[in-house]
C-alpha positions in Angstrom: 97.7 37.5 -60.9 96.0 34.4 -59.3 98.2 31.8 -60.7 101.6 34.2 -59.6 99.7 34.3 -55.8 98.8 30.4 -55.7 102.8 29.3 -56.7 104.1 31.8 -54.1 101.8 30.5 -51.7 102.2 26.6 -51.8 105.9 26.9 -53.1 107.2 27.2 -49.3 105.9 23.6 -49.0 108.1 22.3 -51.5 110.7 21.3 -48.3 108.3 18.3 -48.0 111.0 16.9 -50.4 113.8 17.7 -48.7 115.4 14.8 -47.3 116.3 14.3 -43.4 117.8 12.0 -41.4 114.9 10.9 -40.2 111.0 11.4 -39.5 111.3 13.6 -36.3 113.8 15.7 -37.8 111.9 15.7 -41.2 109.0 16.9 -39.3 111.0 19.2 -36.9 113.6 20.6 -39.5 114.0 20.3 -42.9 109.8 21.0 -43.3 108.7 24.7 -42.2 112.6 25.2 -42.2 114.6 28.2 -44.3 111.8 27.9 -47.3 109.5 29.3 -44.3 111.7 31.8 -43.4 111.1 35.6 -44.2 114.4 36.3 -45.2 113.5 33.5 -48.1 110.1 35.6 -49.0 111.8 37.5 -52.3 113.3 34.5 -53.7 109.8 32.6 -53.4 108.4 35.5 -55.3 110.5 36.3 -58.0 110.2 32.2 -58.8 106.4 32.4 -58.8 106.6 35.6 -60.9 109.2 33.8 -63.3 106.8 30.7 -63.5 103.7 32.9 -63.7 105.9 34.7 -66.8 106.7 31.7 -68.7 103.1 30.7 -69.0 101.2 34.2 -69.5 104.1 35.9 -71.4 102.0 39.0 -71.5 101.5 39.5 -67.9 102.9 42.3 -66.4 106.3 41.5 -64.8 106.0 43.8 -61.9 102.2 43.4 -61.2 103.5 39.8 -60.9 106.2 40.0 -58.2 104.2 42.9 -56.1 101.1 40.1 -55.9 102.9 36.9 -55.3 105.3 39.4 -52.9 102.6 39.4 -49.7 100.8 35.9 -50.7 104.1 34.3 -49.4 103.8 36.1 -46.1 100.2 36.3 -45.5 98.9 33.3 -47.5 101.5 30.6 -46.0 104.2 32.2 -43.5 101.5 34.3 -41.8 99.2 31.2 -41.6 101.8 28.6 -40.3 102.5 30.6 -37.8 98.9 31.0 -36.6 98.6 27.7 -35.8 99.4 25.4 -32.9 102.6 23.8 -34.7 103.9 27.4 -35.4 106.9 28.1 -38.3 110.1 28.9 -37.7 110.2 32.9 -39.5 113.8 34.0 -38.1 115.9 31.5 -39.5 118.9 31.7 -39.9 119.3 34.1 -37.3 116.7 32.0 -34.9 115.5 28.3 -34.3 112.6 29.7 -32.2 109.2 28.9 -33.5 106.6 31.6 -33.6 103.1 30.3 -32.8 100.0 32.2 -32.2 97.5 29.1 -31.3 94.6 30.8 -33.0 93.6 28.0 -35.1 94.5 24.1 -36.0 96.4 23.7 -39.4 93.1 23.0 -41.0 90.1 24.8 -40.8 87.3 24.1 -43.1 85.6 27.3 -41.7 88.3 29.6 -42.6 89.1 28.0 -46.2 85.5 27.5 -47.1 84.9 31.0 -48.0 87.9 31.7 -49.7 87.2 28.9 -52.0 83.9 29.6 -52.2 85.0 33.3 -53.3 87.3 32.2 -56.0 84.6 29.5 -57.4 81.7 32.4 -57.6 84.3 34.7 -59.2 85.1 32.2 -62.4 81.7 31.3 -63.0 80.9 35.1 -62.9 84.0 36.6 -63.9 82.8 40.1 -64.4 82.1 39.9 -60.2 85.6 38.4 -60.2 87.1 40.8 -57.8 83.8 41.3 -55.8 83.3 37.8 -54.7 86.9 37.3 -54.2 87.7 40.1 -51.7 83.9 39.4 -50.2 85.4 35.2 -49.3 88.5 37.2 -47.6 86.7 39.4 -45.9 84.4 36.3 -44.3 87.6 34.7 -43.2 89.3 37.4 -42.3 86.4 37.9 -39.8 86.4 34.9 -39.0 89.9 34.8 -37.8 89.4 37.8 -36.0 86.6 36.1 -34.1 89.1 33.3 -33.1 91.8 35.8 -31.8 89.0 37.7 -29.3 87.5 34.0 -28.3 90.9 32.7 -26.9 91.4 35.8 -24.9 88.3 35.7 -23.7 88.9 31.9 -23.2 92.3 32.3 -21.8 91.0 34.8 -19.1 88.6 32.0 -17.9 91.4 29.3 -17.3 93.9 32.2 -15.6 91.0 33.0 -13.4 90.2 29.0 -12.9 94.0 28.7 -11.9 95.4 31.6 -10.2 98.3 29.9 -8.4 99.3 28.8 -12.1 103.2 29.5 -13.3 101.3 30.3 -16.3 97.8 29.2 -18.5 97.6 28.9 -22.5 94.8 27.2 -24.8 94.5 26.0 -27.7 92.2 25.6 -30.3 90.4 22.1 -31.1 90.1 20.6 -34.2 86.7 22.1 -35.3 85.0 24.7 -34.3 86.0 28.6 -32.5 83.9 27.6 -29.5 85.9 24.8 -27.9 89.8 24.6 -26.7 92.3 23.0 -25.3 94.4 24.1 -22.1 97.3 23.5 -20.5 98.3 25.3 -17.1 101.9 25.2 -15.6 102.6 24.8 -12.0 105.8 23.9 -10.3 106.1 20.5 -10.7 102.8 19.3 -12.4 100.7 20.4 -15.6 97.1 20.8 -15.2 95.3 19.8 -18.9 91.5 20.0 -20.2 88.6 22.0 -22.3 87.2 25.3 -21.8 84.6 26.6 -24.3 83.2 30.0 -24.9 80.1 29.6 -22.8 81.4 26.8 -20.6 83.3 27.1 -17.6 87.3 25.5 -18.0 87.0 21.5 -17.2 90.1 19.8 -15.9 90.4 16.6 -17.3 94.1 15.3 -16.0 97.1 16.0 -14.3 100.9 15.2 -15.4 104.1 15.3 -14.0 106.4 18.1 -15.6 109.2 16.3 -17.4 112.7 17.4 -16.6 115.6 17.2 -19.2 117.9 16.4 -16.5 116.3 13.0 -15.6 116.8 11.8 -18.6 120.1 9.2 -19.4 123.3 10.7 -21.1 122.5 8.6 -24.1 119.3 10.5 -24.7 120.7 14.1 -23.8 123.4 13.3 -26.4 121.3 12.3 -29.3 120.5 15.8 -31.2 117.1 14.0 -32.7 115.7 13.7 -29.1 117.1 17.3 -28.4 115.2 18.8 -31.7 112.1 16.8 -29.9 112.5 18.3 -26.4 112.7 21.8 -28.1 109.6 21.1 -30.4 107.5 20.1 -27.2 106.3 23.2 -25.2 104.6 21.0 -22.6 106.6 17.7 -22.9 105.9 14.3 -21.8 108.8 11.9 -21.3 109.0 8.7 -20.9 112.3 6.6 -21.2 112.8 2.8 -21.1 115.9 0.6 -21.5 116.5 -0.6 -25.0 117.6 -4.7 -24.7 119.8 -5.5 -25.2 121.6 -2.3 -25.7 120.4 1.1 -25.6 117.1 3.2 -24.9 113.9 4.2 -26.2 112.0 7.4 -25.9 108.5 8.6 -25.8 108.1 12.4 -26.3 104.4 14.0 -26.5 103.5 17.2 -26.2 100.0 18.2 -23.8 99.3 21.2 -26.8 97.9 18.1 -28.4 95.4 16.3 -26.3 92.5 14.8 -25.8 90.5 13.7 -22.3 93.6 14.3 -20.9 95.8 12.1 -22.9 97.9 13.5 -25.4 97.4 12.2 -29.4 101.0 13.5 -31.0 104.2 11.6 -29.7 107.5 11.5 -31.3 108.4 7.2 -30.6 112.2 7.3 -30.6 114.8 4.3 -30.2 118.9 4.5 -30.1 121.5 2.1 -29.6 123.9 2.3 -27.5 126.1 4.5 -29.5 122.8 7.1 -29.5 122.6 6.3 -33.2 118.9 6.7 -34.6 117.2 3.5 -35.3 113.7 4.0 -35.4 112.0 7.7 -35.1 108.3 8.2 -36.1 105.5 10.4 -35.3 102.6 8.2 -33.9 99.7 10.3 -34.4 97.4 8.7 -31.6 95.7 6.3 -34.0 93.5 5.6 -36.6 91.8 8.8 -38.1 88.6 6.9 -37.0 89.7 6.2 -33.7 90.7 9.5 -33.3 87.7 10.6 -34.2 85.4 8.7 -31.8 87.8 9.9 -29.2 86.9 13.5 -30.4 83.4 13.1 -30.5 83.8 11.6 -26.6 85.9 14.9 -26.0 82.5 16.6 -27.3 
């Protein structure tokens, strides 16, 4: 059962191997695409069940499928949806990303209780079920705590900016007490940090990007349109590319440190809107990002 559930929970990410025109479309279309949609859950479960049955021939087929089915939904799709990046659960009927913004893609405080539960269970087989359920209960309690804290800090930011069109908060890299926020106004964004026990602290202000300010060349690019659709709070810069074409930088303020964006799509187009280069800039090396995170703390 454990093997079937693990396979079912991990199989959707094989879409990393799917080809794409460039790295931007790979990040935004190929990955977390149809394999991550609700409509694909039964098929993924069937594949996990078939593989498990080949390895463990005496395992009950119906039980394998009945356990692997919710594993796809809860252990992968729902987990992707509660991150800031989100996932497209409603494909092929809707391309919208479902994003709950409860925690980062990687959060050791959620993962470790699950891992420890399995390790203890494997070492003490008679207590396997109890150990795994205990680990799941601790992880679930942590997730619930994050949801409650998010609502609390959201209220703080809303009170700090009563004239804002909207406010949203986003998890930081590690820990449930520190959050980033974006307050939306008519012509600008106010971005900063807020804590469970700290008031909102504005760190920067950015002018709101408007798609109609882009050149016709940029607007005609499918890659550019995908990057703009991904960015909820886009910061866009466009410069001519000599001798012809254009180059764009598309960032999203959901991901910022000290008010400066950390995730940026860098796209270069020729005079026919063909993509010459498209990369995701993560804001520097792991070490530089860690130093920026420490200063943010």
